[in-house]
C-alpha positions as CSV (number, residue, x, y, z in Angstrom):
1,M,318.7,31.6,-166.2
2,M,317.9,33.8,-163.0
3,N,316.8,31.5,-160.3
4,E,313.3,32.5,-158.8
5,K,314.3,33.1,-155.4
6,E,316.4,35.9,-156.4
7,L,313.1,36.7,-158.9
8,L,311.0,37.1,-155.8
9,R,313.9,39.1,-154.1
10,Q,313.9,41.5,-157.0
11,A,310.5,42.0,-157.1
12,E,310.5,42.4,-153.3
13,S,312.5,45.4,-153.2
14,M,310.3,47.1,-156.2
15,K,307.6,46.7,-153.5
16,P,306.9,50.5,-153.3
17,W,306.5,50.6,-156.5
18,L,304.2,47.5,-157.7
19,V,302.0,49.6,-154.9
20,E,302.1,52.6,-156.3
21,C,301.1,51.3,-159.9
22,Y,298.5,49.2,-158.2
23,Q,296.7,52.3,-156.5
24,A,297.1,54.1,-159.0
25,L,294.9,51.9,-161.0
26,H,292.4,50.9,-158.6
27,R,291.5,54.8,-157.9
28,R,291.0,55.0,-161.8
29,P,288.8,51.8,-163.3
30,E,287.2,51.5,-166.6
31,P,284.5,49.8,-167.3
32,P,284.5,46.5,-170.1
33,L,285.2,47.6,-173.9
34,H,286.0,51.7,-172.4
35,E,289.4,51.1,-170.9
36,T,291.2,53.6,-172.7
37,A,292.5,55.6,-170.5
38,T,294.1,52.7,-168.5
39,H,295.9,51.5,-171.6
40,R,297.3,54.8,-172.1
41,W,298.8,54.8,-168.5
42,L,299.8,51.3,-169.1
43,R,301.5,52.8,-171.9
44,N,303.6,55.2,-169.8
45,R,304.9,52.9,-167.9
46,L,306.0,50.4,-170.5
47,D,307.8,53.7,-172.2
48,E,309.6,54.0,-168.9
49,L,310.2,50.7,-168.6
50,G,311.9,50.9,-172.1
51,V,309.3,48.1,-172.9
52,E,308.2,47.9,-176.9
53,Y,304.4,47.6,-177.4
54,L,301.8,47.1,-180.3
55,A,298.4,48.9,-179.9
56,P,296.2,47.5,-182.1
57,A,293.1,49.6,-180.7
58,E,292.6,52.2,-177.7
59,N,292.1,49.2,-175.6
60,I,294.4,47.0,-176.2
61,T,298.2,46.5,-175.7
62,I,300.7,43.7,-175.9
63,G,304.1,45.0,-174.6
64,L,307.1,43.1,-176.3
65,L,310.2,41.4,-174.8
66,D,312.9,39.6,-177.0
67,S,315.5,38.1,-174.9
68,G,317.9,37.7,-178.8
69,R,318.0,34.0,-178.1
70,P,315.8,31.5,-179.7
71,G,313.1,29.8,-177.9
72,A,309.6,30.4,-176.9
73,C,307.4,32.7,-177.6
74,V,305.2,33.1,-174.0
75,G,301.8,35.1,-173.9
76,L,301.0,36.5,-170.3
77,R,297.0,37.8,-170.2
78,C,296.6,40.6,-167.9
79,D,292.6,41.6,-167.8
80,T,292.5,45.5,-168.0
81,D,288.4,46.1,-166.9
82,A,286.6,47.2,-163.9
83,L,282.9,46.0,-163.2
84,L,279.9,48.6,-162.6
85,V,280.1,48.1,-158.6
86,Q,280.2,50.8,-156.4
87,E,282.7,50.8,-154.2
88,E,282.6,50.6,-150.5
89,T,286.1,50.0,-148.8
90,G,287.2,53.2,-147.5
91,L,290.6,53.0,-149.1
92,P,292.2,56.4,-149.7
93,F,292.7,55.3,-153.3
94,A,289.4,54.1,-153.7
95,S,287.7,54.6,-157.4
96,E,287.2,57.8,-158.7
97,N,284.4,56.9,-161.0
98,P,281.0,56.4,-159.3
99,G,279.4,53.3,-159.8
100,V,282.9,51.5,-161.4
101,M,285.1,49.4,-159.4
102,H,288.4,47.0,-159.4
103,A,286.0,44.6,-158.1
104,C,287.9,41.8,-159.1
105,G,291.8,41.8,-159.0
106,H,292.0,42.9,-162.7
107,D,294.4,46.2,-161.5
108,A,296.5,43.8,-159.8
109,H,296.6,41.7,-162.6
110,M,298.0,44.6,-164.5
111,T,300.2,45.6,-161.7
112,A,301.6,42.2,-161.8
113,G,302.6,42.1,-165.6
114,L,304.3,45.7,-165.5
115,G,306.3,43.6,-162.6
116,A,307.3,40.9,-164.6
117,A,308.0,43.3,-167.5
118,R,310.2,45.2,-165.5
119,L,312.2,41.7,-164.2
120,L,312.3,40.6,-167.8
121,S,313.5,43.2,-168.9
122,A,316.5,44.0,-166.5
123,H,317.5,40.4,-166.8
124,R,317.1,39.9,-171.0
125,D,320.8,38.4,-171.0
126,E,319.0,35.7,-168.6
127,W,316.8,33.8,-170.4
128,R,315.7,32.8,-174.0
129,G,312.7,33.4,-176.5
130,R,310.3,36.2,-176.2
131,V,307.8,37.2,-174.1
132,K,304.2,38.8,-175.0
133,L,302.4,40.7,-172.6
134,I,298.9,40.8,-173.4
135,F,297.0,44.0,-171.5
136,Q,293.5,42.2,-172.2
137,P,290.1,44.5,-172.4
138,A,286.8,43.4,-171.3
139,E,287.0,40.1,-169.5
140,E,284.0,40.2,-167.6
141,A,281.7,38.6,-170.1
142,E,282.2,40.9,-173.1
143,G,284.8,39.2,-175.4
144,G,287.8,40.8,-175.0
145,A,289.8,38.0,-175.3
146,D,288.3,37.2,-179.0
147,L,288.8,40.7,-179.5
148,V,292.7,40.2,-179.0
149,I,293.1,36.7,-181.2
150,A,291.2,38.7,-183.9
151,T,294.0,41.1,-184.2
152,G,296.1,38.0,-185.2
153,L,299.2,39.8,-183.1
154,V,299.2,36.6,-180.4
155,D,299.3,33.9,-183.1
156,D,302.5,32.8,-182.8
157,V,302.4,32.5,-179.0
158,D,303.2,28.8,-177.7
159,V,302.1,28.8,-174.5
160,F,299.8,31.8,-172.5
161,F,299.8,31.8,-168.5
162,G,297.1,33.5,-166.7
163,L,297.0,34.7,-163.2
164,H,294.2,35.6,-160.6
165,V,294.2,36.5,-157.0
166,W,291.3,34.8,-155.5
167,S,289.6,35.9,-152.3
168,P,288.9,32.2,-151.3
169,Y,292.6,31.0,-150.9
170,E,294.5,32.4,-147.5
171,T,296.6,35.3,-148.9
172,G,299.9,34.5,-150.2
173,T,299.5,30.9,-151.2
174,L,300.0,30.0,-154.7
175,H,297.4,27.4,-156.3
176,V,298.2,25.1,-159.4
177,A,296.8,22.2,-161.0
178,P,296.3,19.9,-164.4
179,V,292.6,20.6,-164.2
180,A,289.4,22.4,-165.6
181,V,289.5,25.5,-163.4
182,S,286.5,27.5,-164.5
183,A,283.3,26.8,-166.5
184,S,282.3,27.5,-170.0
185,V,280.3,30.5,-169.9
186,D,277.2,31.0,-172.0
187,M,274.9,34.3,-171.8
188,F,271.4,34.2,-173.5
189,S,267.8,36.3,-173.1
190,L,264.5,34.9,-174.0
191,R,261.9,37.0,-175.3
192,V,258.4,35.8,-174.2
193,S,256.0,37.5,-176.5
194,G,252.2,37.2,-176.1
195,R,249.3,39.2,-176.5
196,G,248.4,42.3,-174.7
197,G,245.5,43.7,-173.2
198,H,243.5,45.3,-170.8
199,G,243.7,43.6,-167.3
200,A,240.2,43.1,-167.2
201,T,239.7,41.4,-170.1
202,P,242.6,38.3,-169.6
203,E,240.5,35.9,-171.9
204,K,241.3,38.1,-174.7
205,C,245.0,38.0,-174.1
206,A,248.1,35.8,-174.0
207,D,249.6,37.4,-170.5
208,A,253.8,37.2,-171.5
209,V,254.4,37.7,-167.7
210,V,252.4,34.3,-166.5
211,A,254.2,32.6,-169.6
212,G,257.7,33.9,-168.5
213,A,256.9,33.4,-164.6
214,A,256.4,29.8,-166.3
215,V,259.4,29.4,-168.2
216,V,261.5,30.6,-165.0
217,S,260.3,27.8,-162.6
218,A,260.6,25.0,-166.1
219,L,264.3,25.8,-166.2
220,Q,265.0,24.9,-163.1
221,T,264.3,21.4,-164.3
222,V,267.3,21.6,-167.6
223,V,269.8,21.1,-164.7
224,S,268.4,19.1,-162.1
225,R,266.0,16.6,-164.6
226,G,267.8,17.1,-168.1
227,L,271.8,16.8,-167.4
228,S,273.4,13.9,-166.0
229,P,274.3,14.5,-162.1
230,M,278.0,13.3,-162.7
231,Q,278.9,16.6,-164.9
232,P,278.3,19.8,-163.0
233,A,276.1,22.6,-164.9
234,V,274.6,25.6,-163.5
235,L,271.8,27.7,-165.2
236,T,270.5,30.8,-163.6
237,I,268.2,33.7,-164.4
238,G,269.1,37.0,-163.3
239,S,267.1,39.2,-165.0
240,F,263.1,39.1,-166.1
241,H,261.8,42.6,-167.3
242,A,257.7,43.0,-168.8
243,G,254.9,45.1,-168.4
244,T,254.6,48.9,-168.2
245,A,251.3,49.3,-165.7
246,G,249.5,47.5,-163.4
247,N,246.2,47.2,-165.7
248,I,248.3,46.0,-168.9
249,I,248.4,43.0,-169.4
250,A,251.9,42.7,-170.8
251,Q,252.8,41.8,-174.6
252,E,256.3,40.9,-173.7
253,A,258.5,39.9,-171.4
254,E,262.9,39.5,-171.6
255,L,264.2,37.2,-169.5
256,R,268.1,37.1,-169.4
257,G,270.5,34.6,-167.6
258,T,273.9,32.4,-168.1
259,L,274.5,28.8,-168.4
260,R,277.8,26.9,-167.1
261,A,279.2,23.7,-168.1
262,L,282.4,21.8,-167.5
263,D,282.4,19.8,-170.9
264,E,281.8,20.8,-174.3
265,D,279.1,17.9,-174.4
266,T,276.7,19.5,-171.2
267,R,277.1,22.8,-172.8
268,R,275.6,21.8,-175.9
269,R,272.7,19.9,-174.1
270,G,272.3,22.1,-172.0
271,V,271.5,25.1,-174.5
272,A,269.0,22.8,-176.5
273,L,267.1,21.8,-173.9
274,L,267.0,25.3,-172.7
275,E,265.5,26.3,-175.9
276,R,263.2,23.4,-175.9
277,T,262.1,24.2,-172.0
278,A,261.6,27.9,-172.6
279,A,259.2,27.2,-175.8
280,A,257.2,24.6,-174.0
281,A,256.6,26.4,-171.1
282,A,255.9,29.5,-172.9
283,Q,253.6,27.6,-175.6
284,A,251.3,26.4,-172.8
285,F,250.1,29.8,-172.1
286,G,249.7,30.5,-175.6
287,C,252.9,32.7,-175.7
288,A,256.3,32.0,-177.9
289,A,259.8,32.0,-176.4
290,T,262.9,33.1,-178.8
291,L,266.1,32.3,-177.4
292,V,269.3,34.6,-178.8
293,N,272.6,32.7,-176.8
294,R,276.1,34.3,-176.7
295,R,279.2,31.8,-176.2
296,V,281.5,34.4,-174.2
297,S,284.1,32.0,-173.4
298,D,285.0,27.7,-173.0
299,V,286.1,25.7,-170.4
300,V,289.6,27.1,-169.0
301,I,291.6,23.7,-168.9
302,N,294.9,24.0,-167.5
303,D,297.6,22.0,-170.1
304,G,300.0,19.7,-168.1
305,R,303.3,20.6,-169.3
306,A,302.4,24.0,-168.7
307,A,300.9,23.0,-165.1
308,Q,304.4,21.2,-164.3
309,I,306.4,24.6,-165.4
310,A,304.2,26.6,-163.0
311,L,304.3,24.1,-160.0
312,E,308.3,23.7,-161.0
313,C,308.3,27.9,-160.0
314,A,306.1,27.9,-157.3
315,R,308.2,25.5,-155.5
316,E,311.1,27.8,-155.9
317,L,309.3,30.7,-154.9
318,V,307.1,29.6,-151.5
319,P,307.5,26.8,-149.0
320,A,305.5,23.8,-149.6
321,E,303.2,24.5,-147.1
322,R,301.9,27.6,-149.1
323,I,301.3,25.4,-152.5
324,G,297.9,24.2,-152.9
325,G,295.8,22.8,-155.9
326,Q,292.8,23.6,-157.6
327,R,289.3,23.2,-157.8
328,P,286.9,23.5,-160.7
329,M,284.1,26.1,-160.3
330,M,281.4,27.6,-162.2
331,L,282.8,31.0,-162.7
332,G,284.1,32.0,-166.4
333,D,287.2,33.5,-167.7
334,D,287.9,33.9,-171.4
335,F,291.2,33.1,-171.1
336,A,289.9,29.7,-172.3
337,N,289.6,31.0,-175.5
338,Y,293.0,31.2,-176.3
339,S,293.7,27.8,-176.1
340,A,292.5,28.1,-179.5
341,I,295.7,29.2,-180.1
342,A,297.8,27.3,-178.0
343,P,297.8,26.0,-174.3
344,G,297.4,27.7,-171.5
345,C,298.0,27.7,-167.6
346,Y,295.8,29.4,-165.0
347,V,297.2,30.1,-162.1
348,Q,295.5,31.8,-158.6
349,V,297.1,34.0,-155.9
350,G,295.3,33.8,-152.5
351,I,294.8,37.0,-150.7
352,A,292.2,36.3,-147.9
353,S,292.9,38.0,-144.7
354,E,290.7,38.3,-141.9
355,E,293.6,41.2,-140.1
356,K,293.8,42.8,-143.3
357,G,290.6,42.8,-144.5
358,T,290.5,41.1,-147.6
359,C,288.1,38.7,-147.8
360,A,285.3,39.8,-149.5
361,A,283.9,37.6,-152.3
362,H,284.7,39.1,-155.8
363,H,282.3,41.7,-157.4
364,N,281.6,42.9,-154.5
365,G,281.8,46.5,-153.3
366,C,284.2,45.5,-150.2
367,F,286.8,43.8,-152.1
368,R,290.1,44.6,-151.8
369,V,293.7,42.9,-152.7
370,D,296.1,42.3,-149.9
371,E,299.2,44.5,-151.6
372,D,301.9,41.9,-149.9
373,V,300.9,39.5,-152.8
374,L,301.9,42.0,-155.7
375,P,305.8,41.1,-155.4
376,V,305.3,37.3,-155.6
377,C,302.3,37.4,-158.4
378,A,304.7,39.5,-160.2
379,A,307.4,37.1,-159.6
380,W,305.7,34.1,-160.6
381,M,304.7,35.6,-163.6
382,A,308.2,36.2,-164.8
383,A,309.2,33.0,-163.8
384,F,307.1,31.3,-165.7
385,A,308.3,33.0,-169.0
386,M,311.7,32.4,-168.1
387,R,311.3,28.3,-167.6
388,S,308.6,28.1,-170.6
389,G,310.8,30.3,-173.1
390,E,314.2,27.7,-172.0
391,C,312.2,24.6,-172.3
392,W,309.1,24.7,-174.0
393,K,308.4,22.8,-177.0
394,R,305.2,22.5,-179.3
């Protein structure tokens, strides 16, 4: 089996190609569920590399790499969607699609996947097993992982690997640990229904605006008073829409938000408290509150064995002082949903550099990826696939 240092050396030698791929993807972002041109572009690159692929949908592509020797089947997840964010970086390869931007690094993840495919394809006789390179749509809370899973084409994967570039960490550092990395995500809407009427006769109405405001205030107690302080959770109302004019008492209001937790019991209790608290607050003002909740993704928990393999690879790729652990975060990632099939490991690669201007937060119009990390991202993906193909057993 090829060692990690040689993988990284070869990945560094193809850096100009990786940068070219990254900039091309960054220039033409597409929002969740609409990544069709992105996938046509990806398939052309796979064709150039001689890598076969499955295309069960216009925005799902699964690259197939077979060593021809027995071993595990490893799934490498690369998300492909962009965000509805206006780019403000001023880069020469900035988004050409107004209001849409790769502001979370998915362009770097696709590039790393292509780089891993190039490395693995060039050295098929030096590893065992099979690799499925999963170019997944709609990671940004739109159920993309579930769309891939529904195809049945990753049912044979033995272990999954996901990589995310991460602006809170110093550039070039590699981060992995056997912990819960990110939270479960529920996205919900609350419809507050009252009785509309003239603004001059409030006694004849049930004001959905007032009731909705009370619901927002009451929901602040779900986490602070309804859940254990020993179990992290966060509830956010991000949208409140009601009314049509200043002299009309609104009959309906719609609130939208998200609930996140780091364990399933807290998640279930949080949703139940959300529904009960909203209903009681609305009822106090003569209104009703109806909850529609959508479970988007589960908690991302790194499997111990998979994390150990990723750590062993990292130790061969970079000096010990460039390796760090991971801490739980309340952000979510539907990479978690693949755990219904097999264990997985979700790692992070730091990109933050004041000098290079790559410290902006994710989902921000000034977000940038340090292109110098692209080779190590590709090498880490390929190294995990090689080691896991050799030693992974269910």
